[in-house]
GUKOLKOL-191448 format. One record per residue (C-alpha): residue number from 1; x, y, z. Coordinates in nm, 3 decimals. Layout:
! residues N
     k        c1        c2        c3
   NUM         X         Y         Z
...
This chain:
! residues 513
     k        c1        c2        c3
     1    -1.595     1.721     0.253
     2    -1.615     1.687     0.629
     3    -1.283     1.768     0.792
     4    -1.202     1.437     0.957
     5    -0.994     1.131     0.878
     6    -1.085     0.765     0.903
     7    -0.761     0.587     1.005
     8    -0.730     0.281     0.782
     9    -0.479    -0.002     0.740
    10    -0.380    -0.076     0.379
    11    -0.297    -0.444     0.329
    12    -0.152    -0.510    -0.016
    13    -0.121    -0.889    -0.023
    14     0.002    -0.926    -0.380
    15    -0.105    -1.275    -0.495
    16    -0.264    -1.507    -0.240
    17    -0.506    -1.802    -0.223
    18    -0.865    -1.723    -0.136
    19    -0.906    -1.920     0.187
    20    -0.641    -1.751     0.408
    21    -0.751    -1.408     0.286
    22    -1.112    -1.496     0.367
    23    -1.007    -1.601     0.718
    24    -0.809    -1.277     0.756
    25    -1.120    -1.080     0.662
    26    -1.326    -1.258     0.927
    27    -1.059    -1.202     1.192
    28    -1.036    -0.832     1.105
    29    -1.413    -0.801     1.106
    30    -1.436    -0.952     1.454
    31    -1.163    -0.723     1.588
    32    -1.329    -0.422     1.428
    33    -1.664    -0.514     1.586
    34    -1.488    -0.528     1.923
    35    -1.323    -0.190     1.856
    36    -0.971    -0.333     1.882
    37    -0.845    -0.223     1.539
    38    -0.914     0.051     1.286
    39    -1.074    -0.005     0.945
    40    -0.877    -0.211     0.692
    41    -0.854    -0.229     0.315
    42    -0.719    -0.547     0.157
    43    -0.601    -0.561    -0.205
    44    -0.516    -0.899    -0.355
    45    -0.500    -1.110    -0.668
    46    -0.635    -1.463    -0.619
    47    -0.566    -1.795    -0.785
    48    -0.863    -1.945    -0.975
    49    -1.159    -1.947    -0.736
    50    -1.538    -1.950    -0.753
    51    -1.729    -1.796    -0.465
    52    -2.099    -1.853    -0.406
    53    -2.297    -1.593    -0.215
    54    -2.614    -1.634    -0.009
    55    -2.837    -1.609    -0.317
    56    -2.637    -1.844    -0.537
    57    -2.767    -2.152    -0.719
    58    -2.553    -2.459    -0.786
    59    -2.660    -2.472    -1.152
    60    -2.491    -2.135    -1.201
    61    -2.157    -2.319    -1.178
    62    -2.143    -2.461    -1.530
    63    -1.871    -2.724    -1.479
    64    -1.863    -3.028    -1.256
    65    -1.643    -3.092    -0.954
    66    -1.411    -3.319    -1.149
    67    -1.342    -3.041    -1.400
    68    -1.286    -2.789    -1.123
    69    -1.039    -3.015    -0.946
    70    -0.855    -3.094    -1.267
    71    -0.812    -2.725    -1.345
    72    -0.710    -2.620    -0.995
    73    -1.028    -2.426    -0.912
    74    -1.145    -2.387    -0.554
    75    -1.509    -2.324    -0.462
    76    -1.628    -2.150    -0.145
    77    -1.976    -2.084    -0.008
    78    -1.941    -1.746     0.161
    79    -2.145    -1.500     0.367
    80    -2.180    -1.213     0.121
    81    -2.493    -1.139    -0.078
    82    -2.527    -1.213    -0.448
    83    -2.470    -1.515    -0.667
    84    -2.156    -1.683    -0.806
    85    -1.840    -1.492    -0.891
    86    -1.507    -1.590    -1.044
    87    -1.172    -1.468    -0.906
    88    -0.841    -1.534    -1.074
    89    -0.508    -1.403    -1.198
    90    -0.533    -1.063    -1.365
    91    -0.830    -0.958    -1.155
    92    -0.782    -0.711    -0.869
    93    -0.996    -0.777    -0.562
    94    -1.057    -0.525    -0.284
    95    -1.197    -0.602     0.061
    96    -1.281    -0.294     0.271
    97    -1.340    -0.396     0.634
    98    -1.529    -0.087     0.750
    99    -1.739     0.004     1.051
   100    -2.046     0.157     0.885
   101    -2.131     0.341     1.205
   102    -1.863     0.583     1.080
   103    -2.019     0.591     0.732
   104    -2.383     0.684     0.795
   105    -2.490     0.323     0.869
   106    -2.587     0.290     0.503
   107    -2.495    -0.023     0.305
   108    -2.653     0.114    -0.013
   109    -2.441     0.428     0.015
   110    -2.131     0.211     0.054
   111    -2.218     0.019    -0.264
   112    -2.279     0.350    -0.446
   113    -1.938     0.482    -0.333
   114    -1.761     0.163    -0.440
   115    -1.925     0.189    -0.780
   116    -1.823     0.555    -0.799
   117    -1.464     0.466    -0.709
   118    -1.454     0.203    -0.985
   119    -1.608     0.441    -1.241
   120    -1.351     0.710    -1.156
   121    -1.067     0.457    -1.171
   122    -1.172     0.334    -1.514
   123    -1.215     0.692    -1.636
   124    -0.853     0.762    -1.540
   125    -0.753     0.491    -1.790
   126    -0.979     0.628    -2.063
   127    -1.270     0.385    -2.015
   128    -1.623     0.519    -1.978
   129    -1.803     0.298    -1.728
   130    -2.155     0.331    -1.588
   131    -2.403     0.190    -1.340
   132    -2.705    -0.005    -1.460
   133    -3.034     0.036    -1.278
   134    -3.120    -0.280    -1.087
   135    -2.778    -0.438    -1.132
   136    -2.500    -0.395    -0.877
   137    -2.154    -0.342    -1.022
   138    -1.997    -0.141    -1.301
   139    -2.051    -0.180    -1.674
   140    -1.895    -0.079    -2.003
   141    -2.190    -0.070    -2.239
   142    -2.364    -0.406    -2.197
   143    -2.052    -0.577    -2.062
   144    -1.969    -0.610    -1.694
   145    -1.619    -0.508    -1.586
   146    -1.648    -0.501    -1.204
   147    -1.860    -0.680    -0.945
   148    -1.953    -0.590    -0.588
   149    -2.071    -0.820    -0.310
   150    -2.076    -0.740     0.062
   151    -2.151    -0.903     0.394
   152    -2.232    -0.701     0.707
   153    -2.227    -0.804     1.073
   154    -2.287    -0.554     1.356
   155    -2.244    -0.280     1.093
   156    -1.892    -0.400     1.000
   157    -1.844    -0.503     0.638
   158    -1.668    -0.800     0.482
   159    -1.595    -0.893     0.118
   160    -1.601    -0.616    -0.143
   161    -1.535    -0.568    -0.515
   162    -1.348    -0.727    -0.804
   163    -1.232    -0.540    -1.115
   164    -1.110    -0.720    -1.426
   165    -0.773    -0.576    -1.526
   166    -0.625    -0.838    -1.760
   167    -0.770    -1.179    -1.664
   168    -0.834    -1.472    -1.896
   169    -1.197    -1.384    -1.976
   170    -1.270    -1.738    -2.095
   171    -1.261    -1.848    -1.729
   172    -1.591    -1.668    -1.672
   173    -1.755    -1.931    -1.892
   174    -1.733    -2.168    -1.596
   175    -2.017    -1.975    -1.426
   176    -2.323    -1.763    -1.486
   177    -2.156    -1.441    -1.366
   178    -2.349    -1.295    -1.073
   179    -2.639    -1.519    -1.175
   180    -2.709    -1.301    -1.481
   181    -2.777    -1.531    -1.774
   182    -2.617    -1.416    -2.098
   183    -2.405    -1.142    -1.942
   184    -2.069    -1.085    -2.107
   185    -1.763    -0.993    -1.903
   186    -1.491    -0.751    -2.011
   187    -1.167    -0.607    -1.873
   188    -0.942    -0.304    -1.895
   189    -0.708    -0.494    -2.128
   190    -1.000    -0.594    -2.351
   191    -1.140    -0.241    -2.370
   192    -0.801    -0.078    -2.424
   193    -0.680    -0.352    -2.657
   194    -0.351    -0.364    -2.471
   195    -0.202    -0.512    -2.156
   196    -0.210    -0.299    -1.844
   197    -0.023    -0.322    -1.516
   198    -0.225    -0.428    -1.212
   199    -0.002    -0.208    -0.997
   200    -0.110     0.104    -1.190
   201    -0.475     0.018    -1.138
   202    -0.408    -0.063    -0.773
   203    -0.243     0.274    -0.714
   204    -0.535     0.457    -0.869
   205    -0.789     0.260    -0.665
   206    -0.604     0.345    -0.341
   207    -0.611     0.716    -0.426
   208    -0.980     0.711    -0.523
   209    -1.076     0.515    -0.209
   210    -0.885     0.763     0.009
   211    -1.065     1.053    -0.159
   212    -1.415     0.908    -0.134
   213    -1.385     0.764     0.216
   214    -1.152     1.028     0.366
   215    -0.891     0.779     0.474
   216    -0.561     0.837     0.645
   217    -0.346     0.536     0.560
   218    -0.186     0.406     0.880
   219     0.128     0.188     0.894
   220     0.037    -0.170     0.981
   221     0.020    -0.231     1.357
   222     0.187    -0.521     1.536
   223    -0.157    -0.673     1.596
   224    -0.228    -0.677     1.221
   225     0.120    -0.819     1.152
   226     0.041    -1.105     1.391
   227    -0.289    -1.176     1.215
   228    -0.114    -1.189     0.879
   229     0.149    -1.428     1.010
   230    -0.116    -1.661     1.155
   231    -0.277    -1.689     0.812
   232     0.057    -1.724     0.633
   233     0.018    -1.389     0.457
   234     0.247    -1.091     0.412
   235     0.155    -0.734     0.324
   236     0.385    -0.533     0.101
   237     0.554    -0.233     0.258
   238     0.471     0.033     0.008
   239     0.435     0.408     0.026
   240     0.130     0.547    -0.151
   241     0.191     0.631    -0.516
   242     0.130     1.001    -0.457
   243     0.458     1.015    -0.260
   244     0.672     0.902    -0.552
   245     0.877     1.155    -0.746
   246     1.034     1.127    -1.087
   247     1.409     1.087    -1.097
   248     1.582     1.404    -1.219
   249     1.757     1.412    -1.555
   250     2.109     1.276    -1.557
   251     2.363     1.526    -1.432
   252     2.120     1.770    -1.270
   253     2.204     1.677    -0.910
   254     2.576     1.652    -0.984
   255     2.588     1.992    -1.155
   256     2.416     2.171    -0.866
   257     2.626     1.990    -0.607
   258     2.943     2.096    -0.793
   259     2.834     2.458    -0.796
   260     2.756     2.450    -0.424
   261     3.085     2.275    -0.342
   262     3.285     2.548    -0.514
   263     3.135     2.800    -0.275
   264     3.156     2.562     0.021
   265     2.780     2.600     0.054
   266     2.506     2.375     0.191
   267     2.141     2.337     0.100
   268     1.854     2.222     0.314
   269     1.748     2.024     0.005
   270     2.035     1.781     0.069
   271     2.070     1.815     0.446
   272     1.703     1.747     0.517
   273     1.661     1.480     0.244
   274     1.397     1.686     0.063
   275     1.200     1.476    -0.192
   276     1.183     1.774    -0.429
   277     1.559     1.829    -0.458
   278     1.575     1.694    -0.812
   279     1.282     1.907    -0.931
   280     1.418     2.226    -0.775
   281     1.776     2.166    -0.891
   282     1.647     2.107    -1.245
   283     1.480     2.450    -1.227
   284     1.805     2.606    -1.104
   285     1.671     2.675    -0.756
   286     1.780     2.569    -0.410
   287     1.728     2.672    -0.048
   288     2.066     2.775     0.086
   289     2.151     2.666     0.440
   290     2.396     2.901     0.610
   291     2.592     2.865     0.934
   292     2.712     2.515     0.851
   293     2.532     2.182     0.835
   294     2.535     2.080     1.203
   295     2.241     2.176     1.427
   296     2.253     2.231     1.803
   297     1.905     2.092     1.862
   298     1.773     1.736     1.847
   299     1.439     1.763     1.669
   300     1.317     1.409     1.610
   301     1.179     1.470     1.261
   302     1.481     1.636     1.098
   303     1.763     1.467     0.903
   304     2.012     1.752     0.948
   305     2.315     1.643     1.152
   306     2.320     1.723     1.525
   307     2.622     1.803     1.736
   308     2.882     2.073     1.794
   309     2.902     2.301     1.488
   310     3.203     2.481     1.348
   311     3.251     2.856     1.368
   312     3.064     3.056     1.099
   313     3.247     3.100     0.768
   314     3.323     3.471     0.717
   315     3.315     3.422     0.338
   316     2.976     3.254     0.338
   317     2.755     3.558     0.273
   318     2.960     3.658    -0.034
   319     2.962     3.299    -0.164
   320     2.583     3.268    -0.132
   321     2.529     3.595    -0.317
   322     2.768     3.502    -0.597
   323     2.599     3.162    -0.640
   324     2.253     3.322    -0.651
   325     2.384     3.556    -0.922
   326     2.535     3.265    -1.117
   327     2.200     3.083    -1.103
   328     2.023     3.405    -1.207
   329     1.760     3.349    -0.937
   330     1.464     3.582    -0.921
   331     1.389     3.470    -0.565
   332     1.643     3.332    -0.316
   333     1.553     3.134    -0.005
   334     1.803     3.133     0.281
   335     1.769     2.918     0.593
   336     2.004     2.785     0.859
   337     2.058     2.519     1.116
   338     1.970     2.626     1.470
   339     2.277     2.777     1.636
   340     2.203     2.806     2.007
   341     2.581     2.820     2.060
   342     2.605     3.170     1.905
   343     2.525     3.480     2.111
   344     2.273     3.601     1.850
   345     2.166     3.258     1.721
   346     2.315     3.348     1.383
   347     2.095     3.652     1.322
   348     2.393     3.862     1.221
   349     2.489     3.615     0.947
   350     2.135     3.625     0.805
   351     2.165     4.004     0.788
   352     2.506     3.984     0.619
   353     2.367     3.748     0.352
   354     2.082     3.990     0.280
   355     2.326     4.282     0.249
   356     2.549     4.080     0.013
   357     2.254     3.979    -0.204
   358     2.130     4.338    -0.229
   359     2.476     4.447    -0.345
   360     2.559     4.165    -0.587
   361     2.216     4.072    -0.729
   362     1.981     4.358    -0.638
   363     1.688     4.238    -0.850
   364     1.663     3.910    -0.656
   365     1.389     3.903    -0.391
   366     1.488     3.743    -0.063
   367     1.311     3.497     0.167
   368     1.461     3.401     0.502
   369     1.353     3.089     0.688
   370     1.480     3.153     1.040
   371     1.503     2.956     1.367
   372     1.346     3.098     1.683
   373     1.676     3.249     1.810
   374     1.579     3.108     2.154
   375     1.323     3.388     2.178
   376     1.580     3.671     2.152
   377     1.403     3.993     2.047
   378     1.730     4.170     1.965
   379     1.833     3.887     1.730
   380     1.500     3.911     1.551
   381     1.538     4.290     1.525
   382     1.871     4.235     1.347
   383     1.708     4.013     1.086
   384     1.405     4.237     1.034
   385     1.627     4.545     0.996
   386     1.787     4.381     0.689
   387     1.443     4.405     0.523
   388     1.403     4.080     0.328
   389     1.074     4.048     0.140
   390     0.967     3.736     0.334
   391     1.055     3.602     0.678
   392     0.945     3.248     0.750
   393     0.953     3.049     1.071
   394     0.808     2.698     1.070
   395     0.560     2.601     1.339
   396     0.631     2.238     1.226
   397     0.359     2.052     1.420
   398     0.053     2.094     1.640
   399     0.094     2.214     1.997
   400     0.043     1.891     2.191
   401     0.304     1.708     1.978
   402     0.587     1.953     2.047
   403     0.742     1.746     2.332
   404     0.771     1.442     2.104
   405     0.854     1.614     1.775
   406     1.083     1.904     1.871
   407     1.152     1.904     2.244
   408     1.391     2.200     2.222
   409     1.128     2.431     2.075
   410     0.813     2.596     2.208
   411     0.482     2.644     2.026
   412     0.401     2.983     2.179
   413     0.756     3.106     2.120
   414     0.730     3.019     1.751
   415     0.404     3.212     1.724
   416     0.572     3.502     1.902
   417     0.851     3.511     1.640
   418     0.596     3.555     1.360
   419     0.392     3.804     1.561
   420     0.700     4.016     1.641
   421     0.815     4.028     1.278
   422     0.485     4.200     1.194
   423     0.519     4.437     1.490
   424     0.870     4.537     1.382
   425     0.787     4.577     1.013
   426     0.430     4.512     0.890
   427     0.547     4.535     0.528
   428     0.744     4.208     0.552
   429     0.543     3.902     0.454
   430     0.554     3.621     0.710
   431     0.537     3.251     0.638
   432     0.516     2.922     0.826
   433     0.518     2.550     0.750
   434     0.346     2.251     0.905
   435     0.398     1.875     0.876
   436     0.110     1.628     0.893
   437     0.112     1.252     0.944
   438     0.259     1.267     1.296
   439    -0.061     1.176     1.480
   440    -0.245     1.507     1.467
   441    -0.617     1.546     1.391
   442    -0.773     1.773     1.131
   443    -0.905     1.988     1.415
   444    -0.550     2.020     1.548
   445    -0.435     2.146     1.209
   446    -0.721     2.394     1.184
   447    -0.632     2.524     1.532
   448    -0.274     2.586     1.413
   449    -0.412     2.776     1.113
   450    -0.617     2.993     1.348
   451    -0.319     3.062     1.574
   452    -0.095     3.149     1.279
   453    -0.347     3.393     1.137
   454    -0.382     3.559     1.478
   455    -0.003     3.603     1.469
   456    -0.037     3.777     1.132
   457     0.109     3.495     0.922
   458     0.057     3.557     0.548
   459     0.181     3.239     0.377
   460     0.138     2.872     0.475
   461     0.278     2.540     0.355
   462     0.151     2.197     0.466
   463     0.321     1.871     0.366
   464     0.347     1.505     0.458
   465     0.602     1.408     0.721
   466     0.840     1.145     0.583
   467     1.065     0.956     0.821
   468     1.423     1.026     0.700
   469     1.587     0.732     0.884
   470     1.471     0.453     1.119
   471     1.611     0.658     1.410
   472     1.362     0.938     1.352
   473     0.995     0.959     1.450
   474     0.779     0.700     1.274
   475     0.508     0.806     1.033
   476     0.168     0.784     1.199
   477    -0.036     0.824     0.882
   478    -0.023     0.901     0.509
   479    -0.251     1.191     0.420
   480    -0.413     1.162     0.072
   481    -0.409     1.446    -0.184
   482    -0.783     1.506    -0.133
   483    -0.726     1.600     0.231
   484    -0.443     1.834     0.137
   485    -0.685     2.003    -0.103
   486    -0.930     2.040     0.187
   487    -0.658     2.188     0.408
   488    -0.579     2.440     0.134
   489    -0.944     2.546     0.117
   490    -0.953     2.587     0.494
   491    -0.635     2.795     0.495
   492    -0.758     3.027     0.221
   493    -1.091     3.069     0.398
   494    -0.901     3.175     0.710
   495    -0.726     3.451     0.520
   496    -0.381     3.320     0.422
   497    -0.262     3.501     0.110
   498    -0.065     3.210    -0.038
   499    -0.102     2.843     0.046
   500     0.089     2.538    -0.078
   501    -0.055     2.205     0.040
   502     0.040     1.862    -0.085
   503     0.210     1.536     0.010
   504     0.552     1.650    -0.111
   505     0.524     2.019    -0.025
   506     0.804     2.162     0.189
   507     0.841     2.509     0.339
   508     1.032     2.655     0.043
   509     0.843     2.466    -0.230
   510     0.762     2.701    -0.522
   511     0.866     2.992    -0.299
   512     0.784     3.341    -0.427
   513     0.788     3.690    -0.275
């Protein structure tokens, strides 16, 4: 895989008539030709429609106009290749509006990739589908389950594919499908002998398209919103399926929260709205956040409260250690809010927690996720002298985004923290975390990897930025799992000893010594 994204708008239109969606395609194609918008991918379910391509013949529509009108069918002569095709309820249609100059200027390769995407999607549902030499589309045995028809103007595509999920297959008797006499159509529901949700198929198609075409899904721009409104359409606001997490078992969150409340403790899991809180709590793990729950900095990505914090709790170190013992943790992760109001930035409290853990639960390994202590070398020396197994400090984002993402921090200072840990005690493993989806490029991310390795960083986590509230920085793009897998490969090649990369990965996810 080449390390670059293709920014792409995902337009999930739900159910919509053919004509306005066709007009939307043409408008998007024209804007893409002019370079005014990025690529787009439309997903939609149409009402009963017959489309006739450039190579179509009228006799391949097997019913007359009176019948079509009586049954609510619409017929459109369109600019794609191929013959006649039926669209209707239960069929999922996809229209990728792509500039092929970014995809090798190869229409045949595009068709091949669309077929591959459909074959992979069907395989995920237990259906073995294949190509047939000389026939565009995807087949299950001798039956056709998906069709492809494209139009291209100035290397920008229009139209796309249709996959039969659970349509009324008798409707295909109104045409000679794709001009192939005697061909029989099938569907996922027919092959599986059970009904299947279009949304499940849609989610899988989005993931497969992102993997094959290296897409970064961008939130819909105002220009696209205006186009939709002109055509009377509305796109669903929907996070990609790979960002959804299962709800924890009943009582898991409440039990952990009760335990933490008894010790007057905080976790970054709750304070930072971590999507993995349920999973980690169910496993009896949590990342403890010391020094209160109010931060002195105003990072624009973080959900932790900002303001004037309270004085440190002198009983906190003992409470953390006792809770870790109660949970019988093999590995404890301790972090904090940034405390620029304290003379040592809170370094002394980190050391006290380590000392308490060593005394109360000596078999537990310890990982500290520290702030930058405003660059104080003496504060860092205090933490390193406590000798935890791992010291982490998150770089958070790429260098040129620091002013927008965390204006109170400094990229070089963060690298210096990691570098100085190694100078003070080379035996301590160092760790850092990075968010993506804030407007960075893949090259930016690879540059951060290089800089971290030069600073001696051993472990790396990379995860998707998720906007915690409307007041925080907007998401600039959703990175698909395939690109996280590529990032992981790149990190391992650069020499990181442990790497966790994924949409929901956070800095303490699956933490180990």
